C-alpha positions in Angstrom: 0.0 0.0 0.0 1.3 3.4 -0.9 2.1 5.8 1.9 -0.7 8.4 1.8 1.3 10.6 4.2 4.5 10.7 2.3 5.9 14.2 2.0 7.8 15.7 -0.9 11.2 16.7 0.4 11.9 20.4 0.4 15.4 19.7 -1.2 13.7 18.0 -4.1 11.4 21.1 -4.6 14.2 23.5 -4.4 16.2 21.5 -6.9 13.3 21.5 -9.3 13.0 25.3 -8.9 16.6 25.8 -9.8 16.5 23.6 -12.9 13.1 24.5 -14.3 9.7 22.9 -14.1 10.5 20.3 -16.8 13.9 19.2 -15.5 17.4 19.5 -16.8 17.5 16.9 -19.5 18.6 18.5 -22.8 15.7 19.1 -25.2 13.1 19.4 -22.6 10.7 22.4 -22.6 11.2 24.9 -19.8 9.5 27.7 -18.1 11.5 30.9 -18.3 12.2 33.2 -15.5 11.0 36.4 -17.3 8.6 38.2 -14.7 9.9 41.3 -13.0 8.7 42.7 -9.7 6.2 44.9 -11.3 5.0 42.1 -13.5 4.3 40.0 -10.4 2.4 42.8 -8.8 0.5 43.4 -12.0 -0.3 39.7 -12.3 -1.9 39.8 -8.8 -3.9 43.0 -9.6 -4.8 41.5 -13.0 -6.3 38.5 -11.3 -7.8 40.2 -8.3 -9.3 43.3 -10.0 -12.0 41.5 -11.9 -15.2 39.7 -10.7 -14.8 40.9 -7.2 -15.3 44.6 -8.2 -17.2 44.2 -11.5 -19.5 41.4 -10.5 -19.7 40.1 -6.9 -19.8 43.4 -5.1 -23.4 44.1 -6.1 -24.6 40.6 -5.2 -22.9 40.6 -1.8 -24.4 44.0 -1.0 -27.9 43.1 -2.1 -28.0 39.6 -0.5 -26.0 40.1 2.6 -24.3 43.2 3.9 -26.1 46.3 2.3 -24.1 49.5 2.4 -21.8 47.8 5.0 -20.3 45.6 2.2 -17.2 47.8 2.5 -16.8 46.3 6.0 -17.1 42.9 4.5 -14.2 43.7 2.3 -12.2 45.1 5.3 -12.8 41.8 7.1 -11.9 39.8 4.1 -8.8 41.9 3.7 -7.7 41.2 7.3 -8.0 37.5 6.7 -6.0 38.0 3.5 -3.1 39.7 5.4 -2.7 36.6 7.5 -2.9 34.3 4.6 -0.8 36.6 2.3 2.1 36.7 4.8 2.1 32.8 4.9 1.8 32.5 1.1 4.8 35.0 0.9 7.0 32.8 3.1 6.1 29.6 1.2 6.5 31.2 -2.3 9.9 32.6 -1.5 11.1 29.4 0.2 9.8 27.0 -2.5 9.5 29.1 -5.7 7.9 26.4 -7.8 4.7 25.9 -9.7 1.7 24.2 -8.0 0.7 26.8 -5.4 -1.0 25.5 -2.3 -0.9 21.9 -3.7 2.9 21.9 -3.8 3.1 23.5 -0.3 0.8 21.0 1.2 2.7 18.1 -0.4 5.9 19.4 1.3 4.5 20.0 4.7 1.5 17.8 5.4 1.8 14.8 3.1 0.3 13.4 -0.1 -3.3 12.9 1.2 -3.7 16.5 2.3 -2.0 17.6 -1.0 -4.5 15.7 -3.0 -7.4 17.3 -1.1 -6.0 20.8 -1.6 -5.2 20.0 -5.3 -8.7 18.8 -5.9 -9.9 21.8 -4.2 -7.9 24.1 -6.4 -9.4 22.5 -9.4 -12.9 23.4 -8.1 -11.6 26.9 -7.2 -10.2 27.7 -10.7 -13.2 26.0 -12.6 -15.9 27.9 -10.7 -13.8 31.1 -10.6 -13.7 31.0 -14.5 -17.3 30.3 -14.6 -18.3 33.2 -12.2 -16.2 35.6 -14.2 -17.6 34.4 -17.5 -21.1 35.0 -16.3 -20.1 38.5 -15.2 -18.4 39.1 -18.6 -21.7 38.1 -20.3 -23.5 40.8 -18.3 -21.1 43.5 -19.3 -21.0 42.4 -23.0 -24.8 42.3 -23.1 -25.0 45.8 -21.6 -22.3 47.2 -23.8 -23.8 45.9 -27.0 -27.3 47.1 -26.0 -25.7 50.6 -25.7 -24.5 50.2 -29.3 -27.9 49.2 -30.5 -27.2 45.5 -30.7 -29.6 43.5 -28.4 -28.9 40.0 -27.4 -32.3 38.2 -26.6 -32.7 37.6 -22.9 -33.2 33.9 -23.4 -29.7 33.7 -24.8 -27.9 35.9 -22.3 -28.9 34.5 -18.9 -28.9 31.3 -17.0 -31.7 28.8 -17.6 -31.3 27.5 -14.1 -31.9 29.4 -10.8 -31.5 28.1 -7.2 -33.8 29.0 -4.3 -31.7 28.6 -1.1 -34.8 29.1 1.1 -36.7 26.2 -0.5 -33.6 24.2 -1.5 -34.9 23.8 -5.1 -33.8 24.5 -8.6 -36.0 26.6 -10.8 -36.2 27.1 -14.6 -36.0 30.8 -15.6 -37.2 30.5 -19.1 -33.9 31.2 -20.7 -32.1 28.7 -22.9 -28.4 29.4 -22.4 -26.0 32.2 -21.4 -24.5 32.3 -24.8 -21.9 35.2 -24.3 -20.5 33.3 -21.3 -20.1 30.2 -23.4 -18.5 32.2 -26.2 -15.8 33.8 -24.1 -14.8 30.4 -22.6 -14.6 28.8 -26.0 -12.5 31.6 -27.4 -10.1 31.7 -24.5 -9.7 27.9 -24.4 -8.8 27.9 -28.1 -6.2 30.6 -27.5 -4.7 28.6 -24.7 -4.6 25.4 -26.6 -2.7 27.0 -29.5 -0.1 28.4 -27.0 -1.3 32.0 -26.3 1.2 33.8 -24.0 0.4 36.9 -22.0 3.6 38.8 -22.1 4.5 41.1 -19.2 4.0 44.1 -21.3 0.5 43.1 -22.4 -0.6 42.1 -18.9 0.8 45.4 -17.5 -1.1 47.4 -20.1 -4.4 45.7 -19.2 -3.7 46.2 -15.4 -3.0 49.9 -16.0 -6.3 50.2 -18.1 -8.3 48.4 -15.3 -6.8 50.5 -12.5 -7.4 53.7 -14.4 -11.1 52.8 -15.0 -11.6 51.8 -11.4 -10.0 55.0 -10.1 -12.1 57.1 -12.6 -15.3 55.4 -11.4 -14.3 56.3 -7.7 -13.4 59.8 -8.4 -16.4 60.5 -10.6 -18.9 58.5 -8.4 -18.0 60.1 -5.1 -19.9 63.3 -6.1 -23.1 61.3 -6.6 -23.0 59.4 -3.2 -26.1 60.0 -1.1 -27.0 58.3 2.1 -30.6 58.5 1.0 -29.8 55.6 -1.4 -29.4 53.4 1.7 -33.1 53.5 2.3 -34.8 50.5 0.9 -37.8 48.2 1.9 -35.6 46.1 4.1 -33.8 49.1 5.5 -36.4 51.8 6.0 -34.2 53.8 8.5 -31.3 54.1 6.0 -28.8 52.6 8.4 -25.3 51.8 7.2 -25.7 48.4 8.7 -29.2 47.3 7.8 -31.2 45.5 10.5 -30.7 41.7 10.6 -33.3 39.9 8.5 -32.1 36.3 9.2 -28.8 34.3 9.4 -26.4 35.9 7.0 -28.8 38.5 5.7 -27.8 42.0 6.9 -26.8 42.9 10.4 -23.3 41.8 11.6 -24.0 38.2 10.4 -24.6 39.7 7.0 -21.3 41.5 7.0 -19.5 38.2 7.9 -21.5 36.3 5.2 -20.6 39.1 2.7 -16.9 38.7 3.6 -17.1 34.9 2.9 -18.8 35.6 -0.5 -16.5 38.4 -1.7 -13.5 36.4 -0.6 -13.5 35.0 -4.1 -12.1 38.4 -5.1 -8.8 37.5 -3.6 -8.2 34.4 -5.7 -5.4 36.4 -7.3 -3.0 35.1 -4.5 -3.0 31.8 -6.3 -2.2 33.4 -9.6 0.9 35.1 -8.2 2.1 32.0 -6.3 1.7 29.8 -9.4 4.0 32.1 -11.3 6.8 31.6 -8.8 8.8 29.5 -11.2 8.6 32.2 -13.8 9.9 35.1 -11.6 13.4 36.5 -12.2 14.0 36.9 -8.4 11.3 35.0 -6.6 13.0 35.0 -3.2 12.8 38.8 -3.2 9.9 39.5 -5.5 7.3 37.0 -4.6 6.4 38.4 -1.1 6.3 41.9 -2.5 4.2 40.8 -5.4 1.7 39.0 -3.2 1.4 41.6 -0.5 1.6 44.6 -2.8 -1.2 43.5 -5.0 -3.3 42.6 -1.9 -2.9 46.1 -0.3 -3.7 48.0 -3.6 -6.7 45.8 -4.3 -8.2 45.9 -0.8 -8.1 49.7 -0.8 -9.8 49.8 -4.3 -12.5 47.3 -3.2 -13.4 49.3 -0.1 -13.7 52.5 -2.0 -15.7 51.1 -4.9 -18.2 49.4 -2.6 -18.7 52.6 -0.6 -19.4 54.5 -3.9 -21.6 51.9 -5.5 -24.0 51.6 -2.6 -24.2 55.4 -2.3 -25.1 55.7 -6.0 -27.6 52.9 -6.3 -29.9 51.4 -3.6 -28.3 48.1 -2.6 -31.4 46.0 -3.2 -31.0 46.8 -6.9 -27.5 45.7 -7.2 -28.0 41.9 -7.5 -27.2 42.0 -11.3 -24.1 40.6 -13.2 -22.9 44.2 -14.0 -23.4 46.4 -10.9 -20.6 48.9 -11.9 -22.2 49.5 -15.2 -25.5 50.0 -13.4 -23.8 52.6 -11.2 -22.3 54.3 -14.2 -25.7 54.5 -15.8 -27.2 56.0 -12.6 -24.6 58.8 -12.7 -26.0 59.8 -16.2 -22.7 59.8 -17.9 -23.5 57.8 -21.1 -20.1 57.9 -22.6 -18.4 57.2 -19.2 -20.7 54.1 -18.7 -19.5 52.8 -22.1 -15.9 53.3 -21.1 -16.4 51.5 -17.8 -18.2 48.6 -19.5 -15.5 48.2 -22.2 -12.8 48.3 -19.6 -14.7 45.6 -17.5 -14.9 43.5 -20.6 -11.2 43.6 -21.1 -10.3 43.2 -17.5 -12.6 40.2 -17.0 -11.2 38.6 -20.1 -7.7 38.7 -18.7 -9.0 37.1 -15.4 -10.7 34.3 -17.4 -7.5 33.7 -19.2 -5.4 33.5 -16.0 -7.9 31.1 -14.3 -8.3 28.8 -17.3 -4.4 28.8 -17.6 -4.1 27.9 -13.9 -6.4 24.9 -13.7 -4.5 22.8 -16.3 -1.4 23.6 -14.5 -2.8 22.1 -11.3 -3.8 19.1 -13.3 -0.3 18.9 -14.8 1.5 19.2 -11.4 -0.7 16.4 -9.9 -0.1 14.2 -12.9 3.6 14.6 -12.8 3.4 13.2 -9.2 1.3 10.3 -10.4 -1.8 11.3 -8.7 -3.7 11.7 -12.0 -3.4 9.8 -15.2 -0.4 10.6 -17.4 -2.5 12.2 -20.1 -3.0 15.2 -17.8 0.6 15.9 -18.1 0.9 15.5 -21.9 2.2 18.6 -23.7 1.3 19.3 -27.3 4.4 18.6 -29.5 4.0 21.9 -31.4 2.1 24.2 -29.2 3.8 23.3 -25.9 0.6 23.5 -24.0 -1.3 20.8 -21.8 -3.9 20.8 -24.5 -5.9 17.8 -23.3 -6.6 19.1 -19.8 -7.1 22.6 -21.3 -9.8 21.3 -23.7 -11.5 19.3 -20.9 -11.4 22.3 -18.5 -12.8 24.6 -21.3 -15.7 22.2 -22.1 -16.8 21.8 -18.5 -16.5 25.4 -17.6 -18.4 26.5 -20.8 -21.3 24.2 -19.9 -21.4 25.6 -16.3 -21.1 29.2 -17.4 -24.0 28.7 -19.9 -26.4 27.1 -17.3 -25.7 28.2 -13.7 -26.6 31.4 -11.8 -23.7 33.7 -10.6 -24.7 33.7 -6.9 -24.2 30.0 -6.5 -20.9 29.5 -8.3 -19.4 32.5 -6.6 -20.0 31.0 -3.2 -18.5 27.7 -4.2 -15.3 29.6 -5.3 -15.2 31.4 -2.0 -15.2 28.1 0.0 -12.4 26.7 -2.1 -10.2 29.8 -1.7 -10.7 29.9 2.0 -9.8 26.3 2.3 -6.6 26.8 0.4 -5.7 29.7 2.6 -6.2 27.7 5.7 -4.0 24.8 4.5 -1.1 27.2 3.5 -1.3 29.0 6.9 -1.0 25.5 8.6 1.7 24.4 6.2 4.0 27.4 7.1 3.6 26.5 10.8 4.3 22.9 10.2 7.4 23.7 8.1 8.7 26.1 10.8 8.5 23.3 13.3 9.8 20.4 11.2 12.4 22.3 9.2 13.7 25.2 11.2 17.0 25.0 9.4 15.7 25.9 6.0 16.8 29.3 4.5 13.7 31.5 4.2 14.2 34.7 2.2 11.0 36.0 3.7 9.7 35.1 7.1 6.2 35.6 8.3 6.4 37.9 11.2 5.0 36.5 14.5 4.3 33.3 12.6 3.0 31.4 15.7 0.3 34.0 15.9 -0.3 35.0 12.3 -0.5 31.5 11.0 -3.1 30.1 13.5 -5.1 33.4 13.1 -5.1 33.0 9.3 -6.4 29.4 9.6 -9.0 30.2 12.2 -10.3 33.3 10.4 -10.5 31.5 7.1 -12.4 28.7 8.9 -14.7 31.3 10.5 -15.6 32.6 7.1 -16.1 29.1 5.7 -18.7 28.4 8.4 -20.5 31.5 7.4 -21.2 30.3 3.9 -24.7 28.9 3.1 -25.5 25.2 3.6 -26.0 24.5 -0.1 -22.5 25.7 -0.8 -21.1 23.2 1.8 -23.3 20.4 0.3 -21.9 21.0 -3.2 -18.3 21.1 -2.0 -18.9 17.9 0.1 -20.1 16.2 -3.0 -17.0 17.3 -4.9 -14.8 16.2 -1.9 -16.3 12.7 -2.0 -15.7 12.4 -5.7 -12.1 13.4 -5.2 -11.6 10.8 -2.5 -13.0 8.1 -4.7 -10.5 9.1 -7.5 -7.6 9.2 -5.1 -8.2 5.8 -3.5 -9.1 4.2 -6.8 -6.2 5.6 -8.7 -4.0 8.2 -7.1 -2.9 6.3 -4.1 -1.7 3.2 -6.0 0.0 5.3 -8.8 1.7 7.9 -6.6 5.3 8.0 -7.6 6.6 9.3 -4.1 4.3 6.8 -2.4 5.9 4.0 -4.3 9.4 5.3 -3.5 10.1 7.0 -6.8 12.5 9.9 -6.4 11.9 11.8 -9.6 8.3 12.1 -10.6 8.0 12.7 -14.4 4.7 11.5 -15.9 4.3 12.8 -19.5 8.0 13.3 -19.7 8.4 11.8 -23.1 5.7 14.1 -24.5 7.4 17.1 -22.9 10.8 16.1 -24.4 9.1 15.7 -27.9 7.6 19.0 -27.5 11.0 20.6 -26.6 12.7 19.0 -29.7 9.9 20.0 -32.0 10.5 23.8 -31.7 
């Protein structure tokens, strides 16, 4: 029986980081260390500034926190500080692809690594789904401004979920066609080897930041506390009276924080790029913490402005910022914001769909998934099989599911990943105190437990239907691990150099 608690030696991971992701055999394809410090910060901002601001802010305000959604972002930001410090230490110590999956493999063993890897697959898939639904909302609104109307039955989800009754409902729509379209296009680009250069990514980030700042500066003049008055908040309180568990009041603020936590999925995007950073030991911590600080401030300011412009009970739409721009009466400015949101969300989808096949790839190289998941296209040098599988599954979900449900699923996956990384940093400090750490989490014996506990606290605040869905996903993952992964694990069987799909990678390298 394979040892399900076997840990991947830190020395092995650090050696892989030095020689490149695909090893040191001549002719093998390699990842190149081309990302500068600003590119890492821009990568984090590019992945964070997306669905959190352009999509989920409105839903979380309408369904959970009201005008106090800004406090939800503050709470989520505090949790992220704990997790971000722990991610910074792990990313600088083990600068290799795989993110939380790799960190868990090194600190808590293969079984926990499998769980977090399986969780990351859920996180990236539903993350891309959520952003694609938001993208659809902005594209539909933008085209309508230009006189091109997409029929409602082809621009919204045919399924809706009623959490109170616990039932699925038919909305009358057929399929969210724009959401399917963007997933298909991005998947095709990724299969043929599309590469986001640092310059292109930086340009997109600069554009997104300019649009968000412009919205804040323009919108602050239209903020009125009278917009806080709604049927559920007749007194116009900043924190609406509690209307049930997780709906307004302080419990609503906590539930809102759990929902918008999805916004900070950009941490994973930065950490998965560790093997492509020029100076990861120095730049990874700055990239992670810098992007977190910038984005948290922007989230808080945007949420204050949007709930002051539009009554929060009207914000449960796929494109709340566009709704706010329309409310200000600046037709041309609304169009600019919508176009910028489309570009920004497109880059987020690209990052997320790029990340999930990489997780598949890392797990397959360790033997936990079938070798086909690590096959690299001989010409395009992409994990094209898993990219296609991911694209098909995400396109189906984006075309059928409502945004509120999938966003909550991503939040739970992200919180779980953060909790595991916080625990992993603490375990590594205790078991390997001698390892050189370019960045050390300050007060780690307080920060790491606080990060895990706070993440767990927000996880508990998520609705029961979210937990049920994730438990089903978890059970499926356990079945796959014990049916396949445990017996095929290379480390579990005593193999020192996991290289599934190596021959395909070598052929890819020689074919260029």
